[in-house]
CHARMM internal coordinates of N, CA and C (Angstrom, degrees):
IC EDIT
DIST 1 N 1 CA 1.3994
DIST 1 CA 1 C 1.4903
ANGL 1 N 1 CA 1 C 108.08
DIST 1 C 2 N 1.2658
ANGL 1 CA 1 C 2 N 122.82
DIHE 1 N 1 CA 1 C 2 N -36.18
DIST 2 N 2 CA 1.5109
ANGL 1 C 2 N 2 CA 123.93
DIHE 1 CA 1 C 2 N 2 CA 177.82
DIST 2 CA 2 C 1.5709
ANGL 2 N 2 CA 2 C 109.83
DIHE 1 C 2 N 2 CA 2 C -49.52
DIST 2 C 3 N 1.2259
ANGL 2 CA 2 C 3 N 114.49
DIHE 2 N 2 CA 2 C 3 N -44.74
DIST 3 N 3 CA 1.5456
ANGL 2 C 3 N 3 CA 117.32
DIHE 2 CA 2 C 3 N 3 CA 176.39
DIST 3 CA 3 C 1.4535
ANGL 3 N 3 CA 3 C 111.94
DIHE 2 C 3 N 3 CA 3 C -57.45
DIST 3 C 4 N 1.3030
ANGL 3 CA 3 C 4 N 120.88
DIHE 3 N 3 CA 3 C 4 N -49.33
DIST 4 N 4 CA 1.4138
ANGL 3 C 4 N 4 CA 127.09
DIHE 3 CA 3 C 4 N 4 CA 177.38
DIST 4 CA 4 C 1.5675
ANGL 4 N 4 CA 4 C 109.92
DIHE 3 C 4 N 4 CA 4 C -55.21
DIST 4 C 5 N 1.2906
ANGL 4 CA 4 C 5 N 116.34
DIHE 4 N 4 CA 4 C 5 N -49.38
DIST 5 N 5 CA 1.3728
ANGL 4 C 5 N 5 CA 122.58
DIHE 4 CA 4 C 5 N 5 CA 179.69
DIST 5 CA 5 C 1.6021
ANGL 5 N 5 CA 5 C 111.65
DIHE 4 C 5 N 5 CA 5 C -60.79
DIST 5 C 6 N 1.2694
ANGL 5 CA 5 C 6 N 121.04
DIHE 5 N 5 CA 5 C 6 N -45.75
DIST 6 N 6 CA 1.4396
ANGL 5 C 6 N 6 CA 127.55
DIHE 5 CA 5 C 6 N 6 CA 171.55
DIST 6 CA 6 C 1.4893
ANGL 6 N 6 CA 6 C 111.15
DIHE 5 C 6 N 6 CA 6 C -49.92
DIST 6 C 7 N 1.4026
ANGL 6 CA 6 C 7 N 117.02
DIHE 6 N 6 CA 6 C 7 N -55.23
DIST 7 N 7 CA 1.3600
ANGL 6 C 7 N 7 CA 125.22
DIHE 6 CA 6 C 7 N 7 CA -172.73
DIST 7 CA 7 C 1.5654
ANGL 7 N 7 CA 7 C 114.73
DIHE 6 C 7 N 7 CA 7 C -61.38
DIST 7 C 8 N 1.3222
ANGL 7 CA 7 C 8 N 106.12
DIHE 7 N 7 CA 7 C 8 N -36.75
DIST 8 N 8 CA 1.5492
ANGL 7 C 8 N 8 CA 119.43
DIHE 7 CA 7 C 8 N 8 CA -173.80
DIST 8 CA 8 C 1.5927
ANGL 8 N 8 CA 8 C 106.45
DIHE 7 C 8 N 8 CA 8 C -86.34
DIST 8 C 9 N 1.3380
ANGL 8 CA 8 C 9 N 119.48
DIHE 8 N 8 CA 8 C 9 N -23.48
DIST 9 N 9 CA 1.4455
ANGL 8 C 9 N 9 CA 119.59
DIHE 8 CA 8 C 9 N 9 CA -179.87
DIST 9 CA 9 C 1.5561
ANGL 9 N 9 CA 9 C 109.29
DIHE 8 C 9 N 9 CA 9 C 76.88
DIST 9 C 10 N 1.2737
ANGL 9 CA 9 C 10 N 116.04
DIHE 9 N 9 CA 9 C 10 N 32.79
DIST 10 N 10 CA 1.5524
ANGL 9 C 10 N 10 CA 122.04
DIHE 9 CA 9 C 10 N 10 CA -172.99
DIST 10 CA 10 C 1.6187
ANGL 10 N 10 CA 10 C 109.99
DIHE 9 C 10 N 10 CA 10 C -67.33
DIST 10 C 11 N 1.2591
ANGL 10 CA 10 C 11 N 111.04
DIHE 10 N 10 CA 10 C 11 N 140.95
DIST 11 N 11 CA 1.4888
ANGL 10 C 11 N 11 CA 115.52
DIHE 10 CA 10 C 11 N 11 CA 171.77
DIST 11 CA 11 C 1.6055
ANGL 11 N 11 CA 11 C 108.29
DIHE 10 C 11 N 11 CA 11 C -86.07
DIST 11 C 12 N 1.2924
ANGL 11 CA 11 C 12 N 112.30
DIHE 11 N 11 CA 11 C 12 N 160.51
DIST 12 N 12 CA 1.5431
ANGL 11 C 12 N 12 CA 112.85
DIHE 11 CA 11 C 12 N 12 CA -173.85
DIST 12 CA 12 C 1.4893
ANGL 12 N 12 CA 12 C 115.79
DIHE 11 C 12 N 12 CA 12 C -54.38
DIST 12 C 13 N 1.2069
ANGL 12 CA 12 C 13 N 118.11
DIHE 12 N 12 CA 12 C 13 N -43.70
DIST 13 N 13 CA 1.5038
ANGL 12 C 13 N 13 CA 119.89
DIHE 12 CA 12 C 13 N 13 CA -178.87
DIST 13 CA 13 C 1.4728
ANGL 13 N 13 CA 13 C 108.82
DIHE 12 C 13 N 13 CA 13 C -57.85
DIST 13 C 14 N 1.2007
ANGL 13 CA 13 C 14 N 119.48
DIHE 13 N 13 CA 13 C 14 N -45.40
DIST 14 N 14 CA 1.5322
ANGL 13 C 14 N 14 CA 122.90
DIHE 13 CA 13 C 14 N 14 CA -178.94
DIST 14 CA 14 C 1.4449
ANGL 14 N 14 CA 14 C 108.82
DIHE 13 C 14 N 14 CA 14 C -66.17
DIST 14 C 15 N 1.3909
ANGL 14 CA 14 C 15 N 119.29
DIHE 14 N 14 CA 14 C 15 N -41.79
DIST 15 N 15 CA 1.4836
ANGL 14 C 15 N 15 CA 118.81
DIHE 14 CA 14 C 15 N 15 CA 175.67
DIST 15 CA 15 C 1.4245
ANGL 15 N 15 CA 15 C 115.84
DIHE 14 C 15 N 15 CA 15 C -51.81
DIST 15 C 16 N 1.3098
ANGL 15 CA 15 C 16 N 115.97
DIHE 15 N 15 CA 15 C 16 N -44.15
DIST 16 N 16 CA 1.4697
ANGL 15 C 16 N 16 CA 124.53
DIHE 15 CA 15 C 16 N 16 CA 176.19
DIST 16 CA 16 C 1.5578
ANGL 16 N 16 CA 16 C 110.44
DIHE 15 C 16 N 16 CA 16 C -55.09
DIST 16 C 17 N 1.2619
ANGL 16 CA 16 C 17 N 113.88
DIHE 16 N 16 CA 16 C 17 N -52.53
DIST 17 N 17 CA 1.5081
ANGL 16 C 17 N 17 CA 120.86
DIHE 16 CA 16 C 17 N 17 CA -175.14
DIST 17 CA 17 C 1.5631
ANGL 17 N 17 CA 17 C 108.29
DIHE 16 C 17 N 17 CA 17 C -59.10
DIST 17 C 18 N 1.3895
ANGL 17 CA 17 C 18 N 116.03
DIHE 17 N 17 CA 17 C 18 N -44.57
DIST 18 N 18 CA 1.5025
ANGL 17 C 18 N 18 CA 119.26
DIHE 17 CA 17 C 18 N 18 CA 179.18
DIST 18 CA 18 C 1.4485
ANGL 18 N 18 CA 18 C 110.53
DIHE 17 C 18 N 18 CA 18 C -68.15
DIST 18 C 19 N 1.2995
ANGL 18 CA 18 C 19 N 123.36
DIHE 18 N 18 CA 18 C 19 N -40.61
DIST 19 N 19 CA 1.4375
ANGL 18 C 19 N 19 CA 124.67
DIHE 18 CA 18 C 19 N 19 CA 176.89
DIST 19 CA 19 C 1.4649
ANGL 19 N 19 CA 19 C 116.29
DIHE 18 C 19 N 19 CA 19 C -64.51
DIST 19 C 20 N 1.3321
ANGL 19 CA 19 C 20 N 116.15
DIHE 19 N 19 CA 19 C 20 N -34.03
DIST 20 N 20 CA 1.5128
ANGL 19 C 20 N 20 CA 117.95
DIHE 19 CA 19 C 20 N 20 CA -178.58
DIST 20 CA 20 C 1.6003
ANGL 20 N 20 CA 20 C 105.74
DIHE 19 C 20 N 20 CA 20 C -69.24
DIST 20 C 21 N 1.3146
ANGL 20 CA 20 C 21 N 118.91
DIHE 20 N 20 CA 20 C 21 N -29.01
DIST 21 N 21 CA 1.4588
ANGL 20 C 21 N 21 CA 119.89
DIHE 20 CA 20 C 21 N 21 CA -179.81
DIST 21 CA 21 C 1.5630
ANGL 21 N 21 CA 21 C 110.67
DIHE 20 C 21 N 21 CA 21 C -57.39
DIST 21 C 22 N 1.2982
ANGL 21 CA 21 C 22 N 117.66
DIHE 21 N 21 CA 21 C 22 N -26.83
DIST 22 N 22 CA 1.4894
ANGL 21 C 22 N 22 CA 121.31
DIHE 21 CA 21 C 22 N 22 CA -176.40
DIST 22 CA 22 C 1.5167
ANGL 22 N 22 CA 22 C 110.46
DIHE 21 C 22 N 22 CA 22 C -88.40
DIST 22 C 23 N 1.2609
ANGL 22 CA 22 C 23 N 122.35
DIHE 22 N 22 CA 22 C 23 N -12.03
DIST 23 N 23 CA 1.4532
ANGL 22 C 23 N 23 CA 127.24
DIHE 22 CA 22 C 23 N 23 CA -175.85
DIST 23 CA 23 C 1.5516
ANGL 23 N 23 CA 23 C 112.19
DIHE 22 C 23 N 23 CA 23 C -57.69
DIST 23 C 24 N 1.3411
ANGL 23 CA 23 C 24 N 117.75
DIHE 23 N 23 CA 23 C 24 N 137.72
DIST 24 N 24 CA 1.3819
ANGL 23 C 24 N 24 CA 119.09
DIHE 23 CA 23 C 24 N 24 CA 173.02
DIST 24 CA 24 C 1.5184
ANGL 24 N 24 CA 24 C 108.55
DIHE 23 C 24 N 24 CA 24 C -142.32
DIST 24 C 25 N 1.3493
ANGL 24 CA 24 C 25 N 112.14
DIHE 24 N 24 CA 24 C 25 N 163.62
DIST 25 N 25 CA 1.4985
ANGL 24 C 25 N 25 CA 116.24
DIHE 24 CA 24 C 25 N 25 CA 175.34
DIST 25 CA 25 C 1.4698
ANGL 25 N 25 CA 25 C 115.08
DIHE 24 C 25 N 25 CA 25 C 54.79
DIST 25 C 26 N 1.2966
ANGL 25 CA 25 C 26 N 119.03
DIHE 25 N 25 CA 25 C 26 N -133.53
DIST 26 N 26 CA 1.4631
ANGL 25 C 26 N 26 CA 130.09
DIHE 25 CA 25 C 26 N 26 CA -176.72
DIST 26 CA 26 C 1.5443
ANGL 26 N 26 CA 26 C 109.89
DIHE 25 C 26 N 26 CA 26 C -51.63
DIST 26 C 27 N 1.3417
ANGL 26 CA 26 C 27 N 111.74
DIHE 26 N 26 CA 26 C 27 N -47.40
DIST 27 N 27 CA 1.5139
ANGL 26 C 27 N 27 CA 117.31
DIHE 26 CA 26 C 27 N 27 CA 178.80
DIST 27 CA 27 C 1.4970
ANGL 27 N 27 CA 27 C 111.88
DIHE 26 C 27 N 27 CA 27 C -57.76
DIST 27 C 28 N 1.3495
ANGL 27 CA 27 C 28 N 120.14
DIHE 27 N 27 CA 27 C 28 N -46.95
DIST 28 N 28 CA 1.4945
ANGL 27 C 28 N 28 CA 121.41
DIHE 27 CA 27 C 28 N 28 CA -179.91
DIST 28 CA 28 C 1.5936
ANGL 28 N 28 CA 28 C 109.01
DIHE 27 C 28 N 28 CA 28 C -66.06
DIST 28 C 29 N 1.3686
ANGL 28 CA 28 C 29 N 115.59
DIHE 28 N 28 CA 28 C 29 N -41.22
DIST 29 N 29 CA 1.4339
ANGL 28 C 29 N 29 CA 113.62
DIHE 28 CA 28 C 29 N 29 CA 177.13
DIST 29 CA 29 C 1.4321
ANGL 29 N 29 CA 29 C 114.34
DIHE 28 C 29 N 29 CA 29 C -61.28
DIST 29 C 30 N 1.4189
ANGL 29 CA 29 C 30 N 119.76
DIHE 29 N 29 CA 29 C 30 N -37.80
DIST 30 N 30 CA 1.3658
ANGL 29 C 30 N 30 CA 120.37
DIHE 29 CA 29 C 30 N 30 CA 174.65
DIST 30 CA 30 C 1.4811
ANGL 30 N 30 CA 30 C 115.26
DIHE 29 C 30 N 30 CA 30 C -64.12
DIST 30 C 31 N 1.3624
ANGL 30 CA 30 C 31 N 115.84
DIHE 30 N 30 CA 30 C 31 N -41.12
DIST 31 N 31 CA 1.4360
ANGL 30 C 31 N 31 CA 119.16
DIHE 30 CA 30 C 31 N 31 CA 177.68
DIST 31 CA 31 C 1.5112
ANGL 31 N 31 CA 31 C 114.55
DIHE 30 C 31 N 31 CA 31 C -60.66
DIST 31 C 32 N 1.2692
ANGL 31 CA 31 C 32 N 113.82
DIHE 31 N 31 CA 31 C 32 N -40.47
DIST 32 N 32 CA 1.5329
ANGL 31 C 32 N 32 CA 117.39
DIHE 31 CA 31 C 32 N 32 CA -177.79
DIST 32 CA 32 C 1.5882
ANGL 32 N 32 CA 32 C 107.96
DIHE 31 C 32 N 32 CA 32 C -69.22
DIST 32 C 33 N 1.2857
ANGL 32 CA 32 C 33 N 118.50
DIHE 32 N 32 CA 32 C 33 N -39.25
DIST 33 N 33 CA 1.4918
ANGL 32 C 33 N 33 CA 118.96
DIHE 32 CA 32 C 33 N 33 CA 175.98
DIST 33 CA 33 C 1.5352
ANGL 33 N 33 CA 33 C 107.40
DIHE 32 C 33 N 33 CA 33 C -66.92
DIST 33 C 34 N 1.2489
ANGL 33 CA 33 C 34 N 122.23
DIHE 33 N 33 CA 33 C 34 N -45.65
DIST 34 N 34 CA 1.4357
ANGL 33 C 34 N 34 CA 124.32
DIHE 33 CA 33 C 34 N 34 CA -179.73
DIST 34 CA 34 C 1.6269
ANGL 34 N 34 CA 34 C 109.64
DIHE 33 C 34 N 34 CA 34 C -59.50
DIST 34 C 35 N 1.3717
ANGL 34 CA 34 C 35 N 116.87
DIHE 34 N 34 CA 34 C 35 N -45.47
DIST 35 N 35 CA 1.3906
ANGL 34 C 35 N 35 CA 119.42
DIHE 34 CA 34 C 35 N 35 CA -177.94
DIST 35 CA 35 C 1.5915
ANGL 35 N 35 CA 35 C 109.91
DIHE 34 C 35 N 35 CA 35 C -62.65
DIST 35 C 36 N 1.3904
ANGL 35 CA 35 C 36 N 112.87
DIHE 35 N 35 CA 35 C 36 N -43.32
DIST 36 N 36 CA 1.5360
ANGL 35 C 36 N 36 CA 116.88
DIHE 35 CA 35 C 36 N 36 CA -178.98
DIST 36 CA 36 C 1.5166
ANGL 36 N 36 CA 36 C 106.93
DIHE 35 C 36 N 36 CA 36 C -62.26
DIST 36 C 37 N 1.3097
ANGL 36 CA 36 C 37 N 123.30
DIHE 36 N 36 CA 36 C 37 N -41.29
DIST 37 N 37 CA 1.4244
ANGL 36 C 37 N 37 CA 127.05
DIHE 36 CA 36 C 37 N 37 CA 178.38
DIST 37 CA 37 C 1.5076
ANGL 37 N 37 CA 37 C 113.59
DIHE 36 C 37 N 37 CA 37 C -61.66
DIST 37 C 38 N 1.3248
ANGL 37 CA 37 C 38 N 116.66
DIHE 37 N 37 CA 37 C 38 N -43.71
DIST 38 N 38 CA 1.3916
ANGL 37 C 38 N 38 CA 120.47
DIHE 37 CA 37 C 38 N 38 CA -177.01
DIST 38 CA 38 C 1.4668
ANGL 38 N 38 CA 38 C 116.36
DIHE 37 C 38 N 38 CA 38 C -85.93
DIST 38 C 39 N 1.3023
ANGL 38 CA 38 C 39 N 114.31
DIHE 38 N 38 CA 38 C 39 N -23.07
DIST 39 N 39 CA 1.5005
ANGL 38 C 39 N 39 CA 121.41
DIHE 38 CA 38 C 39 N 39 CA -174.25
DIST 39 CA 39 C 1.5219
ANGL 39 N 39 CA 39 C 109.84
DIHE 38 C 39 N 39 CA 39 C 107.66
DIST 39 C 40 N 1.3703
ANGL 39 CA 39 C 40 N 116.74
DIHE 39 N 39 CA 39 C 40 N 171.34
DIST 40 N 40 CA 1.5209
ANGL 39 C 40 N 40 CA 120.84
DIHE 39 CA 39 C 40 N 40 CA -170.31
DIST 40 CA 40 C 1.5827
ANGL 40 N 40 CA 40 C 110.51
DIHE 39 C 40 N 40 CA 40 C -62.35
DIST 40 C 41 N 1.2432
ANGL 40 CA 40 C 41 N 121.97
DIHE 40 N 40 CA 40 C 41 N -17.95
DIST 41 N 41 CA 1.4367
ANGL 40 C 41 N 41 CA 123.77
DIHE 40 CA 40 C 41 N 41 CA -175.21
DIST 41 CA 41 C 1.4973
ANGL 41 N 41 CA 41 C 114.38
DIHE 40 C 41 N 41 CA 41 C -94.00
DIST 41 C 42 N 1.3300
ANGL 41 CA 41 C 42 N 119.68
DIHE 41 N 41 CA 41 C 42 N 22.92
DIST 42 N 42 CA 1.3797
ANGL 41 C 42 N 42 CA 122.55
DIHE 41 CA 41 C 42 N 42 CA -170.47
DIST 42 CA 42 C 1.4926
ANGL 42 N 42 CA 42 C 113.98
DIHE 41 C 42 N 42 CA 42 C -56.16
DIST 42 C 43 N 1.3443
ANGL 42 CA 42 C 43 N 119.00
DIHE 42 N 42 CA 42 C 43 N -32.93
DIST 43 N 43 CA 1.4341
ANGL 42 C 43 N 43 CA 123.06
DIHE 42 CA 42 C 43 N 43 CA 177.16
DIST 43 CA 43 C 1.4174
ANGL 43 N 43 CA 43 C 118.09
DIHE 42 C 43 N 43 CA 43 C -52.13
DIST 43 C 44 N 1.4283
ANGL 43 CA 43 C 44 N 115.15
DIHE 43 N 43 CA 43 C 44 N -27.15
DIST 44 N 44 CA 1.4415
ANGL 43 C 44 N 44 CA 119.69
DIHE 43 CA 43 C 44 N 44 CA -176.51
DIST 44 CA 44 C 1.4190
ANGL 44 N 44 CA 44 C 115.59
DIHE 43 C 44 N 44 CA 44 C -77.83
DIST 44 C 45 N 1.3804
ANGL 44 CA 44 C 45 N 116.61
DIHE 44 N 44 CA 44 C 45 N -13.26
DIST 45 N 45 CA 1.4245
ANGL 44 C 45 N 45 CA 122.45
DIHE 44 CA 44 C 45 N 45 CA 168.55
DIST 45 CA 45 C 1.4608
ANGL 45 N 45 CA 45 C 116.28
DIHE 44 C 45 N 45 CA 45 C -94.74
DIST 45 C 46 N 1.2739
ANGL 45 CA 45 C 46 N 115.47
DIHE 45 N 45 CA 45 C 46 N 101.00
DIST 46 N 46 CA 1.5490
ANGL 45 C 46 N 46 CA 118.40
DIHE 45 CA 45 C 46 N 46 CA -177.05
DIST 46 CA 46 C 1.5116
ANGL 46 N 46 CA 46 C 111.87
DIHE 45 C 46 N 46 CA 46 C -113.12
END
COOR INIT
IC SEED 1 N 1 CA 1 C
IC BUILD
């Protein structure tokens, strides 16, 4: 994914949003819990 980020010139907040798209299983469950604890804009905190 880092290669894609570099080619696209992504900012950190957008990198997080793209990476979350690939989460599955325990990683996705963790992200949902983290997002709920931090609020809807959790991807802004990297």
